[in-house]
N, C-alpha and C positions, 0 to 999 in steps of 0.2 A: 378382472377388468376393473379399471379405476372408475369411481363414481363420478358423475358430472360435477359435483361440488368440488371434488379434488382437482378435476381437470381445469375448472375455472380458477382455482388457487394457483395451479401450475402456470396458467396463462399470465396471471397477475405478476407472479414472481419472474417469469421469463422476460417481462417488460423492463425489469431492472429499475423499478420505481417510476418509470415514465408512464404517462397516462395511456390507456388502451381502451378503445371504444367497446361498449357492450355489443354493438353490431358486429365488430370484428371478431370478438370471442364467440358470439353466437354462430357466425358463418363458419369459423374454424371447427367448432364442436358439432355443428349440425343440429343446434337447438334454437328455441326462440329467444328473443331479447328479454321477454318476461321471465323466462327460466333462468337466464344469467342473472337478472336483477334479484330474483328470489334467492339464488345461491350466494350472491354477494351479501345480501341481508343476513343470511345464515352465518357466513364467515364473520361478519362484523359482530353478531351476537356472541360468537365463540371467542371474541377477544382480538381478532385480527384488525389492525388499524388500516382501514381502507377508506379513501375519500373518493367522492364522485363530483366531477366538475362538468357543468353544462357545456356541451360543445367539444369537450376533450375526452371524457371517459373516466375510467376508474384507475386509481393508482394505489399501491400498497407501500406502507413504510417498511423498507427493508432494514432500517437501522435497529429496530427493536423486535422485528418479527422472527420467529423461530419455526417457520413453515417447513414441512418435510422437503419440498422441492428445493428450497433455499439451502438447507443443510446438505442435501444429496450432492449438490455441485462441488462440495469441498471434500467429500469422502473418497478414501482411497479405493474402495470396492463397493459402490452403492448397491450393486445387484445382490450382494450377499446380506443386505439389511432390509428390514421392513419398517419404515418410519411412519409414525401415526401422530395425531394431535398437532400441537404447535401453537394453539391459542391458549385460552384460560382453562383451568381445570381445578378440581378440589385438590387432588394428590396424584402425581404420576405413578407413585408407588401403588396406590389403590387400583388405578386403571390397569397397570401392568399385572397385578395380582389377579384381577378378574380375566385378563387375557391368558395368563399362563394356566389358569385352571381350566380353560377351554382348549388347551393344547397348543398355545402360541409357540412357534418355533424359535430356536436360537437365532439371535440377531434382531429380535423385535424390539423396537425403541419407541417409547412414548415420550413425546416432547411437549414442553409447555413454556409459554412466554410469562405466565404468572400462575401461582397456585394460591388458592384461598384457604386450604387446609393442609399446608405443608407440615411435615414432621421430621424430626431428627432422631438420633439414637435415643433409646430408652423412653420413647413416647413424648419426647420434648417437642413443643410447637416451634415453628420457624416461620419467619416472614419471607414471602416469595414475591417481591414487587416486579414490575416491569423493569427491564435492564439487566436481568440475570439470565443464566442459562440453566434450565431445569429439565432433567430427563430421567427416565428409568430404563435400563437395559435388561432384557431377559437373556440369560446365557445358560447353556447346558454343557458345562465343562466336564472333561473326563478327569476327575480328581477324587481321591478318597476323602471321606468325611473328616478323617483325622487331620487332613491338611487344609481343610476349608477355612481355618482361622487365618490363612495367608491371603485369601481372596481380597479382602478390603485393602490390604497393603499393596497387593499387586495392582489393583484398580488405581489407587492413589499414585503409584509410581508410573502407571501408564498415562494418566492425565498429565502428570508433571512433565514427562518426556514429550508428550504431544505439544504441551504449551511451550517447550523449548523451541519448537519449529516456528513459533510466533514471536520469539524474542522475549518471552517471560520465563524466568528461571525460578520455579517454586521449590520450596522445601516441603518435606513431609513431617507430619507429627503423629506418631503412633497413637491409635491404630487406624484412624479414618479421616484425617484432616490434611489439608494443604495450606501452607502459609506463604505469604509474599511480603518481603520487607517488614517482617515482624507482625503482620496482621493476618487474620484468618481469611483465606481466599476462597476455599471450597471445603465441602464435607461430603461424606459418603455414608449411605445407609444400605445394609444388605439383609435380605431375607432369603432363606434357603429351604429346600425340601430334599430329603435323602431317601434312597431306596437301598435296603441292606447296608453295605458299607461305602456306597458311592453316592455322590451328589447327583440328584436328579435335575435340579434347576436351581438357579440363583437369580434374584432381581437385585440389581445394583442401582440405587437411587443416587443421583448426583445433583448438587447445587453449586454454582460457580458465580461469584460476584464479578460482574464485568463493568457495567456503567456506574460511575459514581453518582449517587443521588445528591440533591441539594442539601440534605441533612444526613451525612454519612454516619453510620453506626460506629460506636466506639469499638476499638480493637478489630474492626473489619478491614480487610484489604480489597481493593478494586483493580481489576486487570487493566482498565484504561489509564490508571495513574502511571503505570509503567510502560504500557504499549497502547497508545491512543489510536482510535480509528478502527479498531477490529470489529467486523460484523459479528453479531451473536451467532449467526449460522456457522461461521468458520470456527469459532471457539468450540461450539457443540461438536462439529465434525472432528476436530483433532482429539477431543476428549473421548468421543465414541471410538474412534480408531485406536487411540492409546490404550483404552481399557480392553478392547478385543485382542490386541496384540499381546498385552500383558497376561490376560487370562489364558490365551493359547500357549504362551510360554510356560506358565505355571502348570498347565495340564500336561505338557510334553516333557519338561525338564525339572519341574518342581520349583518352589520358591527359592531354593538354594542357588538357582542360576542367576537370580536377580538380587539376592541379599546384599551384595557388595554395593550395587548401584542404589539401593534403598538406603543403606546406611550412610552413604556419602551425602544424602539430602536430609538425613534425620536431624531435626533441630535440637533434640535432646542428648545426642550422643556425647558421652563424656561428662554430662552435667548431672548435678544432684536433682533428683526427681521425687515427686510424691504421687502415688497412685491410690485412688479411693474407689470404693463402691458407689453406686448411685445414691445410697442413703448418707454418704459422707464418711462411712467408716473406713479406716485405714487398711489398705491391702499391702502396701510396701513402700518403703522409702530407702534411697541409696543412690548410687551412681548408675546411670543408664550406660551399660557396657556395649550393647549392640542388640541385634535381632538374631534369633536362632534359625535353623534351616526350615522351619515351618511357619515363621512369622511371629513367634512369641518374644516378648520383651525380656532381656536379660538384665537383672538388677544386681549390682554388686553391693553387699552389705558387710558389716564387720564380721558376721558369722558365716560368710560364704556367699555364693551366688543364688539368686532366686529367679525362677522362670515364671513369668506372668502371662497368662492367656488373654486377660481382659481387664479393663479398668480405666478410670479417667485420669489422665496424666497431666501434671502441672510441673513447671520448672521451679525448683526451690529458689533460684536466683531471681525470679519474677513473681513475687507473691501476689501481684494483682491479676496475674493471668491464671484463670481457673478453667479447666476443661469443661466444667459443668455450666459454664456461662457461655451459652451459644451465641457467638457474635454474628448477627445477620446484618443486612437483610437477605440472608442466604437461607434457602430452604432445601433440604434434601427430601424431596417428595413426601 
C-alpha cells in the first residue's frame, strides 16, 4: 500500500502543474490538512520543487521533476516496474545496491532529479545537476556470466532506440556512452552479481543530459538542443523501457541479435582508435572493425585482429576527445 507521502506526490503530479488545495488533497486521502502540509514539507526537503500560494494551494514544477507518478504515465507497462525516489539523492547506484541486497525485484528503478555524489566508470566523479535524468535500474536477466560484457552495450542501444521515438537519434560509443551531434549525451554504469555461471542481478545506472544549462560543459550534448520541450519524465520513461526491452532481447536471443543495430550507430566503426587502461597504459590501437557476438570490440592491426573486452576508447582522428575525460554535467549514479 502506498504511503501517504507518495499519495500526496501523486495528487500534485495529477494536477499537471496547476495549483491544488491542501484541503482537496486532505479530503481525497482522508487525512488532515496538517498531515498534507507535513508531507509537502518532506517532499520539498527531498528536492521536489513545490510552491505554495495562499488561496490557491500547492503546485509542482513538472518541467524538472522526476517523480515516479510523472514517469509512470509515459511507461509502456508501468505495472511491471517499481519506481522509487525522484528527488535529490547522493547516488541512485548506492540506493539501488542497498535495495537489491534486501531482495528488490527485477524492474525496481531508483529515480533522481539531482545527485550529490554521482559516480561514473572506474570510480570517477560526475556532476548531476537539475535538468538531467538520473536513475538506476535493477534487472535479473537470464544470461550467462560470459555474455554479461554485452549488457552495457545492450542498455545503450535500448536507450538510443527509445530516444528515436522522441525524435533524437543518438550514436553509441563502445562500451557505455551515447553521443548526439558529436557530444556526450549519456553514460551507463553497471554493477553485477553472479551465482555459479549465471548473472544473479545487475544494476544499470544511467545519466542523460536533457536541459542545457547556462554554462554548458565542453564536449557535452544536451537533448533539448535537438528536441526542445521534452519533459524529463518522458525521457526517463523511454530510457527505462528501452533498457528493459534490450535486456530481455539479450537474455532470449543473445547480443548477436542486436549486434548489427549497435554497429550501425557505433561512432568509431571503421575509424582509427586507441584503447587505454585506467592508468593510461596502451591496450590496443588500430581500426575498429566492429563488435563481436558477445559485445567485445574487434580491432584490426597490422599483425591481425585483436578482441578487446574493456578499455577507454578514443578516436585517433579526434585527439582532443579522450574517453577518460568525462564530459558532464552528466552523472551515472
